[in-house]
C-alpha positions, 0 to 999 in steps of 0.5 A: 500500500505504501508503494502505491502511495509513493508512486502516486505522490511521485507522479503527482509531483512530476505532473505539477512540475511539468505544468509549472514549467509550461506555464512559466514558458508561455509568459512573455519574457518581461513578465517572468520573475527573476530575469533581468530587464536587459534580457527582455530587450532585443539583441543588437543588429548584426554587423556586416562582415568584409573580406580583406583583399590581402589575407582573406580574413573576414572582419566587421565593416566598422574596422574597415581600412579602404585603399585603392577601392579595396577593403583591408583588415588593417592599415598594415595590409593596406600598404602591402601589395595584394596577392 
């Protein structure tokens, strides 16, 4: 008899935990307790990547060094001849 009660209690607790998890997952992020406000904000937009004309490395467009109509990853590569 105690085994039956044990298994019934265990099943009840598992079902309650699953329902609680599903209920908290269906809430919008700003209403979930314990989450920082910054996590609810949208992530920043991805930046365009460029390819260096000398070494072929991809780098963010904000770090671009343009020379002779080509894109370089650094001023050192801008001064070297393209391969």
